N, C-alpha and C positions, 0 to 999 in steps of 0.2 A: 141623689147627691145634693139637690136643692134643699131637701128637708134636713139633711145633716149640716149643711152650711148654715141654715137658719137656726139650728140648735147650737151653733158655735164651733162646729168641727172645722178645723183647717184642712183643706184639700188641695194638694198640689198634683197636677196632672202634667205628664210629659207625653206629648203626642207627636206622631210623625207629621201630620199636616191637617187632616180633616177632623173637625171637632164640632159637633152639633150643640154642645153645651154652651150656655151663656155664662161667662165668667165675670165676676166682679160687679154684678148688678146689685145696687143697694136694695135691701129687702128681699132679695131672691138668692143671690150667690156671692155676696161680698167676701166670703171666706174661701172662695175657690179661685185658684190661679191656674192658668194653662200656659205652657211653654212648648215650643217646638225647637228641636236641635237638629239641624241639617248639617251634614258633613261627609266625611270620607265613606262612611258605611251606610248603605241603604237599609240593611236589616237593623232592627232595634229590639231592645229587650221588652218582654211582657212581664214586668215585675209589679206586684201589688203588695203594698206594705200598709198594714193597719196598726197604728201605734199601740193599741191596747188589746189586740185581738187574739194573741196566743194564749195567755193565761191571766188576762186582765192586768198584768204587770209588765209584760214585754211584748214587743211587736210580733204580729203574725206576718210571715212572708210567704207569698204564693208566686209561682211562676206559671205562665200560661202558654197555650199553643197558638192563640190567634188574637187579633185585635177585637175589641168589643163592638163590632159593627154587624148590622143585620145580615150582610152577605156571608159573614163567617159564623153566625149563630143560628140562622134559620135553616133547618133541614140538614144540619151537620152536628157532629158530636165534637165539642172542644173541651179541653180539660184545664183545670187549675190544680196544681199540686203544691201542697204545703212543704216548706223546708223547715225542719226543726233542729238540725245540727247547728250548734253555735258558730262553727267555722263558716258554714254556708250562709247563715244569716248575716254574719259580719261582712262577708264578701258582697252580698247584695246591698247592704248599707253603704259600702264603699262605692259601688257602681252608682247607686242613687245619688250619693254625695257629689260625684263628678258632674252629674246631669243637672242638679239643682243649685250648684254653686252660684253665688251672685256675680262672680267675676268671669263667667263664661259667656261667650256670644250666643245669643238665642233669639227666637222670635217670641213675643208675648201677645196673647190674645186679649184684646180690650173688651170692655163691656158693650161696645157697639159692634162686636164680632169682626173687628178689623185686626190684622196682624201688624205689629211694628217690630222692627229689628232693634234689639238691645245690644249695643256694641259700643265700645269706646276705643276703637282702633287697635293699636298695639297693646294696650293694657288689658284687653279682654282675652281670656284663654279659649282654647278649643277643647270642649268636653270630650269629644271622641278621640282626639289625639292624646289627651292626658290619660284617658281610660286605656287606650292602646299601649302607651308606654308603661303603665302600671301592670297590665296583664303580661307584657313581655318580660318585665323585670321580675315579676312574681314567678313566672315559669322557668326562669333561668336559675332560680335558687335551688 
């Protein structure tokens, strides 16, 4: 990821809590941002989206079975599955949109490896609540 960042690739990570990556370090990872969204749901998505990975013109969407941590990858088989149907890809983009919106409360990882809460009181939204409401409304159609 550091090599991609240094090549100018913008990388946005949404993690549950633990992150060994150094984000926003000049000359190393200035194109990487890391945020954590804590809320109602403990479980979280394992979505990977590469902007030009599907056919060099459109995003590649993958869903996975585990976090990319040693305890999940060493001595076990974990899978990433591509989603190619346009409806499914649009759904994942909607989910990611809720999570990376600028107006939702979250924690941001600084270049010094410290977390800071990004919130503006009443004006900041709740990504998980918005996602929940969208899913419920979608299922009732």
